[in-house]
N, C-alpha and C positions, 0 to 999 in steps of 0.2 A: 504494500500500500504506500509506503514512504517513497519508494522509487517512482511509482506511477504519479504521485503528487508532484515530485520534483520535475518529472518529465512534462507534466502539464504546464508547469511554470516556465521551463526552459526547453522548448521543442528540440528534439534530436533526430527527427524523422529523416533528415538528409544524411546523417552520419551513419550509414548502413554498416560500416565496418566496426562500430563500437559494440563490444560484447561485454555483458555482465554489469553489475552494479558499480564495481570499482572503476571500470573503464568509463562508465557513464559520468560519475562524479569528476573524474580527471578531465574529461572532455568539457564538462560545464565550467570547471575552474579555469581552463585555458580560454574558453569562449567568452565568459562573462566576468565583469569586475567583482572583486571580493565583497563589496557592500551589497551587491545584488544577491549574492549567495547568503549573506547574513539575513537579509529580509526574507528570503525563501525559507530559511531555517525557522524563523519566528512564526511564519505562517504555517509551516508544517507542524510545529508544536501545538498551535491553537487548533488546527484541524484535527489532529489526533486526539487531543484532550476531549474535545466536544464529541467526537465520534465514539471514543472508547469508554468515556466515563459518564457522559450525559450531562456534564456541567455546562451551564449556559453563561453567557457574558454577564458582567455585573450590572448592566443596565436593562436586563430583561424585566418584564412586568412582575411586580411583587404584590401578591394579594394581601389585603388587610386581614389580620387574624384577630377577631374579637374573641376574647377568652372568657371562660366561665368562672364563677365564684365557687369555691369548694366548701363554703360554710354550711350552716344548718338551716338558714332561713330561706324560704321559697322566693320565687321571682315575682316582682310587682306586676299584678294584673288583677282583673276584677271578676273572673269567672267563678269565684267563691265569695262568701259574705265578707271576708276580710280584705278582698281586693288584692290578693297576692299570688295568683296562679295564672299561668298562661295555658292556652289550649293549642293542640296541634292545628297547624295552618293559620294561626293568628299572624297578622302581617304588620310589619313596621316599615316606615320610609326612612331612608338614610341619605344625608347630605355630607359631602366632604368639602371643607373650606380651607383656605390658607390659615396658618397659625396667626392668632390675633387679628383675623380679618372678620368683617361683618358680612353675614350672609346676604343681607338686603343690598348693600352697596358694592360688595366685591364678588358676589356670585360663588359658584362652585368650581371644583377642580376635577379633571379627568372624567367628566361627564357623570360623576356621582351626584345626581340631582334627583332627589326623591326616588332613589333606587329601592325597589321593593324586595324585602326579605320575608321569609315565612318560617314559622316554627316547624322544625322537622321532628323533634323529640322533646319530651318533657320528663324531668326527674323531680325529686323532692326539693331540690335547691337550684335548679337551673333550667333553662329552655335553650335548645340548640336551634339556631337559625341558619338557613341557607338561602342563596338568591332564588327568587321565583323562577328565574331563567339565567343561564350562564352569561347572557349579554348584559345583565345588570350587576355582575360581580364587581366589587370595589377594589381598585388597585392603587398603590401609592405612586406618586410622580417618580419618574425615572431618575431625576437629578437630586434626590435626597432633600427635596423641599419639605419643610415642616408643615404639618396639616393639623386640622381639628375636625371633629365630627358632631353632627346634630342628628338626632333620631326621634321619632314620634310614633304613636299608635293611637287610635285605629288608622290604618293606611287609607289614603285617598288617592286614587289614580288621577282624578280630575277635580276641579273646584278650587285648588290652591292658586292664588293669584301670582302674577309675575313678581310682586314684591313680597312673596312668601307669607301671605295671610291665609290662615287655615280656617275654614268656616266651621262654626260650632252651632249645633241645633239640638236641643234636648227635649223638643216637643213630643217625640215618640219614645216612650219609656219601655217599650216591649222587650228590648234587649239592652241590658245595662252594659254588657261588654262592648257594644257598638258605640256607647257614649263615653266610656271611660278614657278620657284624653290623658295619656302619659307622655312624658317628654324627657329628653336628656341632652345636655350639651357638654361634650368632653373636649376641653380646650387643648389638652396635650402639653407640649408639642409631640406629635408622632411623625415618624418617617420610616424609610426603608431599614433603618437600624433599630427602630423601636416599633415593631409591627403589632405587638399585643395591645389591644384596645378594649377596655371594659366599659360597658354602658350602664349607667346608673339612672334608672327611670324614676320620676316622681309624678304623682297625680296632680293635675292642674285645674280640676274642677272641685266641686263640693258634693259630698254624699250625705243624704238624709235617710235615717232609718227610724221606723215606727213600729212599736209593739202596742197593739190595741187589745184591751181586756174589758170584760163586762164588770161594771162596778156595782155599787149598792142598788138593789132593786131592778137591775137590768134583766129583762126576761127574754130578750130576743136572741138571735144567732148571729155570730160574726162570720160564719162561713158564706162565701159568695158576696160579701159586701163590696161595694164600689167606693173608691177613694180618689179624691182630687186635691191638688194644691192649686189655689187660685192666687191671682195677682203676682205672678212671678215672671221674670224675663226668660225667654226660651232660646234666643239666638244672639250670637256675637261673633267676633273673630279673634283668632289667636296668632300672635306674631312669632313665627318659628325662629326668627333671628334672635329675639330677646327672651323667648319663653314666657311671655306675658300676654294676658288678655288685653285687647286694644281698648275695650270699654266694657260696660256692664250690660250691653245689649240695648235694644230699643223696644219700647212698648211693654205691656204686661199681658200675659195670657194665663190659661189654665193647662195643667198637665194631669193626665190620668195615670195612676200608679197601678201596678199589678199587685194584688194581695193574695196571700195564701194563709192557710191555717185551719182551725177547727171552729166549732160553734162557740167556744169560750175564749179563744185567743187567735188573733190574726196578726200578720206581719206584712210590712210593705217597705220598699226602698225606692229611692229616686236619686239620680245624679242631676245636679242643677248648676246653674251659673252662679259663682260667688257674688254676693251683694255687699255693699258697704253704704255708708251714710250718704254718698253722692250718687247712688244708683237710681234714685227715684222710687225705689220699692220701700214702702213704709208699713204695709200690713199684709203679711202672707196669711192666707186662710187655709185651714184644713177642713175638708168637706167630706162627709160620709153619706152614703145612701145604702140602706140595708138591702138584703137579697130580694125582699119582696117589693122593693122600691116604694114603700109606703111611709117610711120614716127617714127624715133628713137631719143630720147632725153637722154643726159647724162651729169652729172656734179659731181664734188667732193662734198662729204658731209662734211661740216665744223665740226671739232671736237673742244671741249673746250680747255682750257689752257693745255699745256703739252701733247697734243694729247691723251687725256684720256677720256674714257667713264667710269664713276665710277659705282661701285656696288650699287644697290638699288636706282638708279637715272633714271628719265624720261627726255628725250630730245625731245622737240617739235619743229619741223621745219615747216616753211611756205615756200612753193615752188611756183614759177610762171613760166608758159610756155608762151612764147611770140612769136611774128611773126619771121619767119626765123628759126624755129625749135630750139629755144634757151630755156634753162632752167636755172633758177636762184633761189638760196636759199635766200629768202629775210628777214628771221628772225629766231631766235632760242631762246627758253626758256628752262631753266633748273629747274626741279622740284624734290624735295626730295621725292622719292617713299616711303620712310619709315618715313615720317614726323610725324606719329602717331603710337604708339604701340597699337595693338588691342588684346583683350583677346578672346580666344576660349574656349568653354565649352566642356569638355569630361567627360562622365560618364559611369558607368558600364551598 
């Protein structure tokens, strides 16, 4: 192979009297200057190394290696009540930016622009992601440029604006997993020499949880009860560059919650847009209609200090229905929905 490679560089077709490898190199030495022979030797080494060992040039594409956490806590998601479990085929969108660059003003690198990845497998403490298609696999820049990453879920193929505004709409509560906006921004720097990237997702909306029980004198059944939250905002936008909601939405509407339970106890959950004193939302109402649709219950939903439901927070309410068609919120717990960062694994 080596002789053939040299012959390809220095043709000897006309030297019909040259016999054997030794004679060939002697002929080349007389025919060509020594520096050309040195160049040929270097090319020969590169050719043989690539052919025989499979080692590629140092500027070959280098895939991003998102690594998993090996701790005991599961990965942040909302397919279970605690909001910390991913499901197979859940999707995220991934952006790669320059280090210390802004997504909105500086854009993305290497066409990693809302690249879709999906969950391939789930364990107790991690979820393994792969590109939805090989064409979306993320690769580092060839020239060791420092980069950063942004990722989010649920994935949207369309609807994200050119300035990276993600539309949020919580009016349909039939699937909480489809509403649970989680986000991470990993600043790095990462490059071809630092290929391991861990993604730390946090919840960017608010979760409300209700436990409804029959109180003194209540004779009805909670099974099949309809439940609404009134006077709440249901749409807004989320800036993927900063990881913040752009506003508190426009207008107020009602959302219908899914309830489950028995005749004596019902439960309901909702994911809503956070509100604060400047949101224009002043009185959120909790409304019930019993299974027979003959009795209606309604009361104000207490808000925490400063009339604020915070980002990444869960509010747990205990509600009692009593004789005389009265409804009372008897307790409220506030839980940090992002009390633990969890790592997700993403690989090529």
